[in-house]
C-alpha distance (Angstrom), angle and dihedral (degrees) to the residues before:
residue distance angle dihedral
M1 . . .
V2 3.78 . .
A3 3.76 93.2 .
A4 3.78 122.6 -157.5
D5 3.74 91.2 -114.4
S6 3.73 96.1 41.2
S7 3.71 97.7 132.2
E8 3.85 90.5 56.1
A9 3.79 95.6 43.1
H10 3.80 94.5 72.9
A11 3.77 130.8 62.2
R12 3.76 108.2 -89.9
V13 3.75 114.0 -106.7
G14 3.79 121.4 -147.5
L15 3.76 118.7 -107.6
G16 3.79 90.8 -122.6
E17 3.76 89.5 60.2
V18 3.76 92.5 47.8
L19 3.85 90.8 48.8
V20 3.77 94.0 50.8
Q21 3.81 97.2 44.2
W22 3.76 98.2 42.5
C23 3.81 92.5 45.1
R24 3.84 87.6 51.5
L25 3.84 89.0 54.1
G26 3.72 89.6 47.0
C27 3.86 90.1 55.1
I28 3.80 99.1 45.5
G29 3.91 98.7 34.4
F30 3.75 97.8 112.1
G31 3.76 115.0 155.1
G32 3.78 107.3 45.7
P33 3.83 130.9 -105.6
P34 3.82 99.2 -19.2
T35 3.82 89.3 57.5
H36 3.75 93.8 42.6
I37 3.76 93.0 53.0
A38 3.83 92.2 46.7
L39 3.83 91.2 51.7
L40 3.78 92.5 47.1
R41 3.76 90.8 50.1
D42 3.78 92.8 47.9
L43 3.82 90.8 50.7
C44 3.86 104.7 39.1
V45 3.75 101.9 29.3
D46 3.87 109.9 25.0
R47 3.89 106.7 29.3
K48 3.84 106.0 24.8
Q49 3.91 97.6 21.8
W50 3.84 89.7 -146.3
L51 3.80 88.6 142.2
D52 3.77 132.9 28.4
A53 3.79 121.1 -121.6
S54 3.84 96.8 -110.8
E55 3.81 90.6 51.7
F56 3.80 92.3 49.7
E57 3.82 92.6 49.4
D58 3.78 91.5 49.0
A59 3.79 89.6 50.8
I60 3.85 90.3 53.2
A61 3.85 89.6 51.7
A62 3.82 92.1 47.5
C63 3.80 94.0 48.9
N64 3.85 89.1 50.2
L65 3.77 87.8 61.5
L66 3.81 92.1 58.6
P67 3.85 126.7 80.4
G68 3.78 117.2 -113.8
P69 3.80 133.0 39.6
A70 3.84 105.7 -18.7
S71 3.88 98.2 -165.2
T72 3.85 89.6 53.4
Q73 3.83 88.8 50.0
L74 3.80 89.5 49.3
A75 3.88 91.7 51.2
I76 3.84 88.6 51.4
F77 3.78 92.3 46.6
C78 3.76 92.9 50.3
A79 3.82 91.2 50.5
W80 3.91 89.0 47.6
S81 3.85 90.6 51.3
I82 3.79 94.7 57.0
A83 3.87 102.9 28.0
G84 3.82 108.0 22.0
P85 3.75 129.7 -124.8
V86 3.88 94.5 -38.0
G87 3.75 89.1 49.9
A88 3.83 89.9 50.4
V89 3.78 89.2 55.4
V90 3.83 94.1 45.4
G91 3.80 94.4 44.6
G92 3.86 94.4 44.8
A93 3.69 91.5 50.3
A94 3.75 94.3 45.0
F95 3.80 88.9 51.6
I96 3.79 93.9 50.7
V97 3.79 105.9 36.4
P98 3.86 100.8 67.3
G99 3.73 95.2 56.2
L100 3.89 90.2 40.9
V101 3.80 90.6 56.0
V102 3.78 91.3 48.2
I103 3.74 95.8 46.8
L104 3.85 95.5 46.1
G105 3.87 87.0 51.2
L106 3.81 90.6 51.5
A107 3.90 89.5 45.5
A108 3.77 90.2 57.4
V109 3.82 89.2 53.3
F110 3.80 99.1 43.7
L111 3.87 96.2 38.1
A112 3.86 94.1 44.9
A113 3.79 115.9 132.9
S114 3.79 91.0 -114.5
P115 3.78 110.0 17.4
S116 3.81 118.4 -173.7
L117 3.80 120.7 -100.7
W118 3.77 93.8 -106.5
V119 3.81 90.5 55.1
L120 3.80 92.0 50.5
G121 3.79 90.3 47.2
A122 3.80 92.7 48.9
G123 3.79 89.5 49.4
A124 3.71 95.9 48.5
G125 3.81 92.0 47.6
A126 3.83 95.9 47.1
G127 3.84 91.1 41.3
A128 3.80 90.8 54.4
A129 3.77 90.9 59.5
V130 3.89 96.0 50.8
A131 3.81 94.7 89.2
A132 3.86 90.0 57.4
V133 3.83 89.9 48.6
A134 3.81 89.4 53.7
L135 3.78 91.3 48.6
H136 3.87 89.5 48.4
A137 3.82 92.4 48.6
G138 3.83 94.6 49.9
T139 3.72 97.4 44.6
G140 3.82 90.8 48.6
L141 3.82 87.9 61.6
I142 3.78 97.8 52.4
P143 3.83 101.9 81.0
A144 3.90 98.3 56.8
S145 3.81 93.9 41.7
W146 3.85 93.7 45.3
T147 3.91 89.9 49.2
R148 3.73 93.2 48.6
T149 3.83 97.2 55.6
H150 3.77 129.4 72.7
A151 3.82 95.2 -166.1
H152 3.76 100.7 72.6
T153 3.81 95.9 164.8
R154 3.87 91.5 56.1
W155 3.81 89.4 42.9
V156 3.83 89.3 58.9
A157 3.78 92.7 45.7
Y158 3.80 91.9 50.1
A159 3.93 92.9 47.6
F160 3.87 90.0 46.8
A161 3.88 90.4 50.5
G162 3.75 91.0 50.0
G163 3.79 93.5 45.8
I164 3.81 93.3 48.9
A165 3.84 90.7 46.5
A166 3.84 93.0 51.0
A167 3.76 91.6 48.5
T168 3.74 98.3 46.6
I169 3.78 115.0 14.5
G170 3.78 102.7 28.1
P171 3.86 100.6 164.2
W172 3.80 90.0 53.9
L173 3.79 94.9 49.8
I174 3.90 89.3 104.8
V175 3.84 88.4 63.9
V176 3.82 90.2 53.1
L177 3.79 94.8 47.0
L178 3.85 90.9 48.3
G179 3.85 90.6 43.9
C180 3.88 93.1 52.2
G181 3.78 89.6 49.2
A182 3.77 91.8 48.7
I183 3.82 94.7 46.6
E184 3.80 91.1 51.6
L185 3.82 91.6 47.1
G186 3.82 90.9 48.2
L187 3.82 92.4 49.5
R188 3.79 91.9 48.8
Q189 3.78 91.6 50.4
F190 3.73 93.8 44.6
G191 3.79 89.5 52.6
T192 3.80 92.5 52.6
T193 3.77 102.6 36.1
G194 3.88 105.0 21.1
R195 3.89 86.3 -123.4
L196 3.83 124.1 102.9
G197 3.81 101.9 -126.5
M198 3.69 110.2 -173.5
H199 3.79 106.4 -178.2
A200 3.78 99.0 170.0
S201 3.75 103.9 122.0
P202 3.91 115.4 -115.0
V203 3.82 84.2 -141.2
L204 3.77 88.6 69.8
F205 3.76 93.4 53.3
V206 3.76 91.5 47.4
A207 3.81 91.1 48.0
A208 3.78 91.4 47.3
A209 3.81 91.0 54.4
A210 3.76 97.0 43.5
V211 3.82 117.7 104.9
P212 3.81 119.3 -169.4
V213 3.86 115.8 -135.4
G214 3.83 95.2 -113.6
G215 3.83 144.1 -88.9
V216 3.78 122.3 79.3
L217 3.86 92.6 -23.8
A218 3.85 89.5 58.5
L219 3.84 91.8 51.5
V220 3.77 90.3 48.0
W221 3.83 91.1 49.6
V222 3.79 93.1 49.7
A223 3.80 92.7 49.3
F224 3.86 91.8 45.3
K225 3.85 90.9 55.0
V226 3.83 88.5 52.6
G227 3.85 93.5 50.5
A228 3.79 105.6 33.8
L229 3.73 111.3 21.9
A230 3.85 106.5 35.2
Y231 3.78 116.5 95.4
G232 3.81 114.1 -157.9
G233 3.80 97.4 28.8
G234 3.79 118.6 -149.5
F235 3.74 112.4 60.2
V236 3.87 93.2 7.4
I237 3.77 86.0 78.8
I238 3.88 93.8 60.9
P239 3.86 99.5 77.9
L240 3.73 87.7 40.9
M241 3.86 90.9 59.8
Q242 3.79 104.2 25.6
H243 3.77 98.6 72.8
D244 3.81 94.6 42.4
A245 3.78 95.4 43.8
V246 3.85 97.7 43.3
Q247 3.74 111.3 22.2
H248 3.88 107.5 22.0
Y249 3.87 104.0 36.1
H250 3.79 99.2 15.7
W251 3.74 93.0 -140.6
M252 3.84 92.6 146.3
T253 3.84 139.7 2.8
N254 3.88 123.8 -106.0
S255 3.82 88.7 -102.0
Q256 3.80 91.9 51.0
F257 3.76 90.3 49.0
L258 3.75 91.2 53.5
D259 3.72 88.3 50.3
A260 3.85 88.2 52.9
V261 3.83 91.7 53.5
A262 3.79 91.7 47.7
L263 3.81 91.6 50.3
G264 3.77 90.0 51.7
Q265 3.82 88.9 56.0
I266 3.78 100.5 46.8
T267 3.79 98.4 43.9
P268 3.78 121.2 81.7
G269 3.75 124.0 -104.8
P270 3.87 128.8 30.7
V271 3.78 115.2 -0.1
V272 3.77 87.6 -140.9
Q273 3.73 85.2 80.3
T274 3.93 83.5 93.0
V275 3.80 84.7 87.8
A276 3.71 90.3 65.2
V277 3.91 89.4 60.5
V278 3.79 89.6 51.5
G279 3.80 87.8 49.5
Y280 3.79 90.9 50.7
A281 3.82 91.2 51.6
A282 3.81 89.8 51.0
A283 3.83 100.5 45.5
G284 3.78 112.8 -6.5
I285 3.78 124.9 -114.0
A286 3.75 92.6 -23.2
G287 3.79 89.6 54.0
G288 3.81 92.8 48.6
L289 3.81 90.7 51.2
L290 3.82 93.5 45.3
A291 3.81 92.1 49.1
A292 3.79 91.6 50.3
L293 3.78 91.9 46.0
V294 3.82 92.6 52.5
A295 3.81 93.9 41.9
F296 3.78 95.6 51.4
S297 3.80 99.5 35.9
P298 3.89 95.0 80.5
S299 3.88 90.0 58.2
F300 3.75 89.8 56.4
V301 3.76 91.2 47.8
F302 3.78 93.4 47.5
V303 3.79 94.2 50.4
L304 3.84 99.0 38.8
G305 3.83 92.3 45.7
G306 3.78 98.0 38.9
A307 3.80 110.8 23.3
R308 3.82 91.9 104.5
H309 3.79 89.0 56.9
F310 3.80 99.2 46.2
Q311 3.81 93.7 111.8
T312 3.72 92.0 50.0
L313 3.83 90.2 49.6
R314 3.77 91.7 50.8
E315 3.82 92.0 51.6
N316 3.77 93.3 43.8
P317 3.83 108.5 115.1
A318 3.78 93.6 -154.5
A319 3.87 90.9 53.1
R320 3.77 91.3 48.4
A321 3.76 92.4 48.4
F322 3.71 93.1 49.1
L323 3.84 91.0 51.8
D324 3.77 91.4 45.3
G325 3.78 86.0 64.3
A326 3.87 102.2 35.1
G327 3.81 93.7 41.2
P328 3.87 97.8 63.1
A329 3.81 88.4 42.3
A330 3.83 90.4 54.0
I331 3.87 89.6 49.7
G332 3.70 90.1 50.2
A333 3.82 90.6 48.4
I334 3.84 93.0 51.2
I335 3.88 89.1 54.1
G336 3.76 93.7 40.9
V337 3.85 94.3 52.1
A338 3.85 86.0 67.1
I339 3.76 86.9 77.2
P340 3.79 101.1 62.6
L341 3.82 89.7 36.7
A342 3.80 90.4 57.6
L343 3.79 93.3 42.2
A344 3.84 88.7 54.0
L345 3.83 91.0 65.6
G346 3.77 111.1 109.3
Q347 3.83 105.5 -165.0
A348 3.76 135.0 53.3
W349 3.85 93.2 -128.3
Q350 3.79 87.4 60.8
L351 3.83 90.4 60.1
A352 3.78 87.5 55.4
V353 3.87 90.7 51.7
L354 3.85 88.3 47.9
G355 3.75 90.7 53.8
G356 3.75 91.9 48.3
A357 3.76 91.2 50.5
A358 3.83 92.0 49.5
L359 3.87 86.5 52.5
S360 3.83 91.2 48.9
L361 3.80 95.5 48.2
L362 3.81 104.7 33.7
A363 3.80 101.8 32.2
L364 3.73 108.5 23.6
R365 3.87 93.3 33.5
R366 3.81 95.4 -136.3
S367 3.75 121.6 163.3
V368 3.78 124.0 -87.8
V369 3.79 93.6 -125.2
L370 3.88 93.0 49.6
T371 3.86 91.3 46.7
L372 3.74 94.2 50.0
L373 3.85 92.5 47.6
I374 3.75 91.5 49.0
A375 3.93 89.8 48.9
A376 3.86 88.7 50.6
I377 3.75 92.1 51.2
I378 3.80 90.8 48.0
G379 3.86 89.8 49.6
I380 3.84 90.2 51.4
I381 3.87 92.4 50.1
I382 3.84 92.6 45.6
V383 3.74 95.4 49.5
Q384 3.78 93.5 45.1
L385 3.84 87.9 54.6
G386 3.86 87.8 59.0
A387 3.86 104.2 -92.8
P388 3.80 114.4 151.3
L389 3.82 120.9 -100.3
P390 3.79 119.2 -125.7
């Protein structure tokens, strides 16, 4: 179990060891949350035996109840468990920074004023495959979520609502996620008490709907939505950012946004690093660093402030009920976002690349990183042969 005194129940590990090990994970963590969880389990449970298996599994479940990037929160929690609060900060930063450095470097290349033809081809090819990656990510989450619920009709309704919202009203997706969670919570409480107890704070709905005018505050708000209000992480952040980054604030074009999503998938560490590319497009290196800081800060706050209560959170019926509504909506949103991503493609040859990526991921079961790299190479070749760019 995730005991209340977990961080004191294990032998203290030196900060140097935490820095080295979590930096290594941040450098080799290609493949998103499943890879991160496997690497953390191998390090903390199997090899070093800093945590026992049941505590690790309970930590995964607790992190999945929190908004924001769950695998990043798990990395922070594991560091907290063995090295206390300072260790959590050191471990979390070491896990995030390697990928952040890489993705900001790539952002400088792909978002340059006059990028070379091969860069444009690679971006167009990899960007064309992103919709297939979203579909693959969403469908992969369905079995576990479907098995966990007993209200399958409501599960379908929540997933449908999330999918429609992601495909049509992306920037308002947060309201739909919170609404589905609140509805399920209200229905559960009505069923047990006879009273409809809606405890979702109206402040959250007002905050979700608020849109700053522009400038630095706008970038901070977009990053904050990614880190503090988005259940499901990963591709759930795409509709939250796409409308703001492309249509509302015009920080980047649709093609550049697809490049940003692809870069978040092929670089190591958290896929939420995509927000750093959006920040770079808005305000250069400083904007990228600011967006990353704002997006990841809530994860540190959640773990440092609540790690001692993770077991209580996991067993809390209200938290479980809320996630049983917001979770399916997030899965639907991940699948639904494939529609605007596909519609953003500007050339016929990109649709062919998209079809090939879907075949690779859904039928041949190839990895996301490999599929995106192959799509990028195909894009380079096609553009060098004279095909038009989007």
